[in-house]
C-alpha positions, 0 to 999 in steps of 0.5 A: 495025641498028636494034631492033626496033619491041618493044625500041622500045615497050618502051623508049619505057615505060621511058624515060616511066616514068623521066622520069614519075618525075623530072619536077617539073612536075605539067603535064609529068607529065599529059601523059606519064602521057596519052603512056604510056595511049596506049603500053599500049593500042598495045602492047595491040591488038598483043599481042591480034591478033597472039598465038595465044591458042591456044598452049599458053605464052600461057595461062602467059604471062598468068597468070604476069602476072596472078600478077605484077599481084596481087603488085603492086597489093598491094604498092601497098596496103602503100606507100601504107598506108605513105604515109597512115601518114606524112601521119599522122606529118606531121600531128600534128608540125604540132600539135606545131609549132603546141602549141611556138610556142603554148607558147614565146609564153607 
C-alpha cells in the first residue's frame, strides 16, 4: 500500500534536508533549498486550509511548535557563536603561521 500524501511530504522534506547537508555543490544546494522552501510552503497551505483552528488541540500544537522554534532559534545563535569563535581561531592561526614563516626565514 502506498504512503499517504502527508507521509510522502514529510519524507521528502527529510530527504531534501539530508541532501542539502551532504551535497558539496553550491548550485545543487541552492536548488535543493528552493525545492525545500516550495514543499514547506505547500505544507503550510494544506494545514491552513484543512485543519480547523477552532479545535483546542490546534492551539496546543501551535504553542508547542512556537516554543520548539524559539528554542531552535536560541540553539542556532549558540552555534553561530561557536562558528564565529572557530573563524577567529582560524584567523589567529593564519597570523601565527605568517609570523612563524617570517621568523623561520630570518
